[in-house]
DRENDO-1510 file (C-alpha; in Angstrom, 1 decimal, always signed):
<recs>
REC; n; res; u; v; w
REC; 1; MET; +120.0; +86.5; +122.1 .
REC; 2; ASN; +116.7; +86.3; +124.0 .
REC; 3; GLU; +113.5; +88.0; +123.2 .
REC; 4; ILE; +114.2; +91.1; +125.4 .
REC; 5; GLU; +117.6; +91.5; +123.7 .
REC; 6; LYS; +116.0; +91.2; +120.3 .
REC; 7; ILE; +113.4; +93.8; +121.1 .
REC; 8; ASP; +116.2; +96.2; +122.4 .
REC; 9; GLN; +118.2; +95.5; +119.2 .
REC; 10; THR; +115.2; +96.3; +117.1 .
REC; 11; LYS; +114.6; +99.6; +118.9 .
REC; 12; ILE; +118.2; +100.6; +118.1 .
REC; 13; PHE; +117.8; +99.6; +114.4 .
REC; 14; VAL; +114.4; +101.4; +114.0 .
REC; 15; LYS; +115.7; +104.6; +115.6 .
REC; 16; GLU; +118.6; +104.7; +113.2 .
REC; 17; ILE; +116.4; +103.9; +110.2 .
REC; 18; LEU; +113.9; +106.6; +111.1 .
REC; 19; SER; +116.4; +109.3; +112.1 .
REC; 20; GLU; +115.7; +111.3; +108.9 .
REC; 21; ALA; +112.1; +110.3; +108.4 .
REC; 22; GLU; +109.1; +112.7; +107.9 .
REC; 23; LYS; +108.3; +113.7; +111.4 .
REC; 24; GLY; +104.7; +112.3; +111.3 .
REC; 25; HIS; +106.2; +108.9; +110.6 .
REC; 26; ASP; +109.4; +109.0; +112.7 .
REC; 27; TRP; +110.6; +107.2; +115.8 .
REC; 28; SER; +108.3; +109.2; +118.0 .
REC; 29; HIS; +105.3; +107.9; +116.0 .
REC; 30; THR; +106.7; +104.3; +116.2 .
REC; 31; GLU; +107.2; +104.6; +119.9 .
REC; 32; ARG; +103.6; +105.8; +120.5 .
REC; 33; VAL; +102.3; +102.9; +118.4 .
REC; 34; TYR; +104.5; +100.5; +120.3 .
REC; 35; ASN; +103.2; +101.8; +123.7 .
REC; 36; ASN; +99.6; +101.7; +122.4 .
REC; 37; ALA; +100.2; +98.1; +121.3 .
REC; 38; LEU; +101.5; +97.2; +124.7 .
REC; 39; LEU; +98.4; +98.8; +126.4 .
REC; 40; ILE; +96.0; +97.1; +124.0 .
REC; 41; SER; +97.7; +93.7; +124.4 .
REC; 42; GLU; +96.9; +93.7; +128.1 .
REC; 43; GLY; +93.3; +92.8; +127.2 .
REC; 44; GLU; +94.0; +90.4; +124.4 .
REC; 45; ASP; +95.2; +86.9; +124.0 .
REC; 46; VAL; +98.2; +87.5; +121.8 .
REC; 47; ASP; +101.9; +86.7; +121.3 .
REC; 48; SER; +103.5; +89.8; +122.9 .
REC; 49; PHE; +106.8; +89.3; +121.1 .
REC; 50; VAL; +105.1; +89.3; +117.7 .
REC; 51; VAL; +103.1; +92.4; +118.6 .
REC; 52; GLN; +106.2; +94.3; +119.8 .
REC; 53; MET; +108.3; +93.4; +116.8 .
REC; 54; ALA; +105.6; +94.3; +114.3 .
REC; 55; ALA; +104.8; +97.6; +116.1 .
REC; 56; LEU; +108.5; +98.6; +116.1 .
REC; 57; LEU; +109.0; +97.6; +112.4 .
REC; 58; HIS; +105.7; +98.7; +110.9 .
REC; 59; ASP; +106.9; +102.0; +109.5 .
REC; 60; ILE; +110.6; +101.4; +108.6 .
REC; 61; ALA; +109.7; +101.8; +104.9 .
REC; 62; ASP; +106.3; +103.3; +104.4 .
REC; 63; SER; +105.1; +102.9; +100.8 .
REC; 64; LYS; +104.1; +106.5; +100.5 .
REC; 65; PHE; +107.8; +107.5; +100.9 .
REC; 66; HIS; +109.0; +104.8; +98.5 .
REC; 67; ASN; +107.1; +105.5; +95.2 .
REC; 68; GLY; +104.1; +103.5; +96.4 .
REC; 69; ASN; +106.1; +100.2; +96.8 .
REC; 70; GLU; +104.0; +98.2; +99.3 .
REC; 71; GLU; +106.5; +95.3; +99.6 .
REC; 72; ILE; +109.6; +97.2; +100.6 .
REC; 73; GLY; +108.5; +97.6; +104.2 .
REC; 74; PRO; +107.7; +93.9; +104.8 .
REC; 75; LEU; +110.9; +92.8; +103.0 .
REC; 76; ARG; +113.1; +95.1; +105.0 .
REC; 77; ALA; +111.5; +93.9; +108.2 .
REC; 78; ARG; +112.1; +90.3; +107.1 .
REC; 79; ASP; +115.8; +91.0; +106.3 .
REC; 80; PHE; +116.3; +92.5; +109.7 .
REC; 81; LEU; +114.5; +89.8; +111.6 .
REC; 82; GLN; +116.5; +87.2; +109.9 .
REC; 83; SER; +119.7; +89.0; +110.7 .
REC; 84; ILE; +118.9; +88.7; +114.5 .
REC; 85; SER; +117.9; +85.1; +114.2 .
REC; 86; VAL; +114.1; +85.4; +114.8 .
REC; 87; GLU; +112.2; +82.2; +114.2 .
REC; 88; LYS; +110.9; +81.7; +110.6 .
REC; 89; GLU; +107.2; +81.5; +111.7 .
REC; 90; ILE; +107.5; +84.8; +113.6 .
REC; 91; VAL; +109.3; +86.5; +110.7 .
REC; 92; SER; +106.4; +85.5; +108.4 .
REC; 93; HIS; +103.8; +86.7; +110.9 .
REC; 94; VAL; +105.4; +90.1; +111.5 .
REC; 95; GLU; +106.0; +90.5; +107.7 .
REC; 96; ASN; +102.3; +89.9; +107.1 .
REC; 97; ILE; +101.1; +92.2; +109.8 .
REC; 98; ILE; +103.1; +95.0; +108.2 .
REC; 99; ARG; +101.8; +94.0; +104.7 .
REC; 100; TYR; +98.2; +94.1; +105.7 .
REC; 101; MET; +97.8; +96.7; +108.4 .
REC; 102; SER; +97.4; +99.9; +106.4 .
REC; 103; PHE; +94.2; +101.8; +106.0 .
REC; 104; LYS; +94.4; +101.8; +102.2 .
REC; 105; ASN; +94.2; +98.0; +102.2 .
REC; 106; SER; +90.8; +98.2; +103.8 .
REC; 107; LEU; +89.6; +100.0; +100.6 .
REC; 108; GLU; +89.8; +96.7; +98.6 .
REC; 109; ASP; +88.3; +93.2; +99.0 .
REC; 110; GLN; +89.7; +91.7; +102.3 .
REC; 111; SER; +88.1; +88.3; +101.9 .
REC; 112; GLU; +91.5; +86.7; +101.1 .
REC; 113; ALA; +93.6; +88.9; +103.4 .
REC; 114; PHE; +95.8; +87.7; +106.2 .
REC; 115; SER; +94.3; +88.0; +109.7 .
REC; 116; SER; +95.5; +87.4; +113.3 .
REC; 117; PRO; +94.8; +88.8; +116.8 .
REC; 118; GLU; +98.3; +90.3; +116.7 .
REC; 119; LEU; +97.4; +92.1; +113.5 .
REC; 120; ASP; +94.3; +93.5; +115.2 .
REC; 121; VAL; +96.4; +94.9; +118.1 .
REC; 122; VAL; +99.1; +96.5; +116.0 .
REC; 123; ARG; +96.6; +97.9; +113.4 .
REC; 124; ASP; +94.5; +99.4; +116.2 .
REC; 125; ALA; +97.6; +100.9; +117.9 .
REC; 126; ASP; +98.6; +102.5; +114.6 .
REC; 127; ARG; +95.2; +103.9; +113.9 .
REC; 128; LEU; +94.9; +105.4; +117.4 .
REC; 129; ASP; +97.9; +107.5; +116.6 .
REC; 130; ALA; +96.1; +108.8; +113.4 .
REC; 131; ILE; +93.2; +110.3; +115.4 .
REC; 132; GLY; +92.8; +112.8; +118.3 .
REC; 133; ALA; +95.1; +115.7; +118.9 .
REC; 134; ILE; +98.3; +114.0; +117.7 .
REC; 135; GLY; +96.4; +112.6; +114.7 .
REC; 136; ILE; +95.4; +116.2; +113.7 .
REC; 137; ALA; +99.0; +117.4; +114.2 .
REC; 138; ARG; +100.3; +114.6; +112.1 .
REC; 139; THR; +97.8; +115.2; +109.3 .
REC; 140; PHE; +98.6; +118.9; +108.9 .
REC; 141; HIS; +102.3; +118.1; +109.2 .
REC; 142; TYR; +102.1; +115.7; +106.3 .
REC; 143; GLY; +99.9; +118.1; +104.3 .
REC; 144; GLY; +102.6; +120.7; +104.7 .
REC; 145; TYR; +105.3; +118.2; +103.8 .
REC; 146; LYS; +103.4; +117.6; +100.5 .
REC; 147; ASN; +102.6; +121.3; +100.1 .
REC; 148; ARG; +98.8; +120.7; +100.1 .
REC; 149; SER; +96.3; +123.4; +100.8 .
REC; 150; MET; +94.6; +123.2; +104.2 .
REC; 151; TYR; +91.1; +123.5; +102.9 .
REC; 152; ASP; +89.3; +124.3; +99.7 .
REC; 153; PRO; +85.5; +124.3; +99.9 .
REC; 154; GLU; +85.3; +123.7; +96.2 .
REC; 155; ILE; +87.0; +120.3; +96.5 .
REC; 156; LEU; +84.7; +117.9; +98.2 .
REC; 157; PRO; +85.9; +114.8; +100.1 .
REC; 158; GLN; +85.7; +111.5; +98.3 .
REC; 159; VAL; +84.5; +109.0; +100.9 .
REC; 160; ASP; +84.2; +105.9; +98.7 .
REC; 161; GLN; +87.5; +105.9; +97.0 .
REC; 162; SER; +89.3; +102.9; +95.6 .
REC; 163; LYS; +92.7; +102.0; +97.0 .
REC; 164; GLU; +94.4; +103.4; +93.9 .
REC; 165; ALA; +92.5; +106.6; +94.0 .
REC; 166; TYR; +93.3; +107.1; +97.7 .
REC; 167; LYS; +97.0; +106.5; +97.1 .
REC; 168; LYS; +97.0; +109.1; +94.3 .
REC; 169; SER; +95.0; +111.7; +96.1 .
REC; 170; ASP; +96.5; +115.2; +96.6 .
REC; 171; ALA; +93.3; +116.7; +98.1 .
REC; 172; PRO; +93.3; +119.4; +100.8 .
REC; 173; THR; +94.2; +118.3; +104.3 .
REC; 174; ILE; +90.7; +118.8; +105.7 .
REC; 175; ASN; +89.4; +116.3; +103.3 .
REC; 176; HIS; +91.6; +113.6; +104.9 .
REC; 177; PHE; +89.4; +113.8; +108.0 .
REC; 178; TYR; +86.4; +112.6; +106.0 .
REC; 179; GLU; +88.3; +110.2; +103.8 .
REC; 180; LYS; +90.1; +108.4; +106.6 .
REC; 181; LEU; +90.4; +109.8; +110.1 .
REC; 182; LEU; +86.7; +110.0; +111.0 .
REC; 183; LEU; +86.2; +106.5; +109.7 .
REC; 184; LEU; +88.8; +104.9; +112.0 .
REC; 185; LYS; +86.7; +104.9; +115.2 .
REC; 186; ASP; +84.3; +102.3; +113.7 .
REC; 187; MET; +87.2; +100.2; +112.3 .
REC; 188; MET; +88.9; +99.4; +115.6 .
REC; 189; HIS; +89.0; +95.6; +116.4 .
REC; 190; THR; +89.9; +95.5; +120.1 .
REC; 191; SER; +87.8; +96.7; +123.1 .
REC; 192; THR; +90.6; +98.9; +124.5 .
REC; 193; ALA; +91.2; +100.7; +121.2 .
REC; 194; LYS; +87.4; +101.2; +120.7 .
REC; 195; LYS; +87.2; +103.0; +124.1 .
REC; 196; ILE; +90.2; +105.2; +123.4 .
REC; 197; ALA; +89.0; +106.0; +119.9 .
REC; 198; GLU; +85.7; +107.4; +121.2 .
REC; 199; GLU; +87.3; +110.3; +123.0 .
REC; 200; ARG; +89.8; +111.1; +120.2 .
REC; 201; HIS; +87.0; +111.0; +117.6 .
REC; 202; GLU; +85.0; +113.5; +119.5 .
REC; 203; PHE; +88.0; +115.8; +119.8 .
REC; 204; MET; +88.4; +115.8; +116.0 .
REC; 205; LEU; +84.7; +116.7; +115.5 .
REC; 206; LYS; +85.2; +119.6; +117.9 .
REC; 207; PHE; +88.3; +120.7; +116.1 .
REC; 208; LEU; +86.5; +120.6; +112.7 .
REC; 209; ASP; +83.7; +122.7; +114.1 .
REC; 210; GLN; +86.1; +125.3; +115.4 .
REC; 211; PHE; +88.1; +125.2; +112.1 .
REC; 212; TYR; +85.1; +126.0; +110.0 .
REC; 213; LYS; +84.0; +128.8; +112.4 .
REC; 214; GLU; +87.4; +130.5; +112.1 .
REC; 215; TRP; +87.7; +129.8; +108.3 .
REC; 216; ASN; +84.3; +131.4; +107.6 .
REC; 217; GLY; +84.8; +134.3; +110.0 .
</recs>
């Protein structure tokens, strides 16, 4: 099986795995991240196969849907990659991208963390899908999925949370903009993602302005 065939096989596998997923983290999300990663890769010196496989597999077992287990995603990705005879070094690389790419991991000391240009690409691609119009839609969809209030002016955003506090938070959906989404523009690593993030960031600011106008009458 060549690389193209392995990518095609991975798409089939991921579509099946995510067929019943929460709709903000389903195949459509993965496909957008995959396309973002391809676009970003055009301006970066990276291993395209690693980028594509990590983008496709990054959300097959998101920890927030598995009792906070942060290892289940990387391990399931490893099992699948081994089943289609991907080289050991690539398996390890993809596994580490999935392990270290999430926003919550940026809330703790990263001095010993794994890094690679491929991680930068996939992480930026995923973060782009968390901002802008689709990011707003995904945020409110997940808030509804968790039955959270949209907004409570008495509950202020916690912008300097620890990783554990972030994972346990059940704050109103609007707070998530200040606790994560509005921070992502300045956390992009690649030049392409930085450019795209600017427009999406501005759109979120306009949305929030309109939201408060309507909320307050």
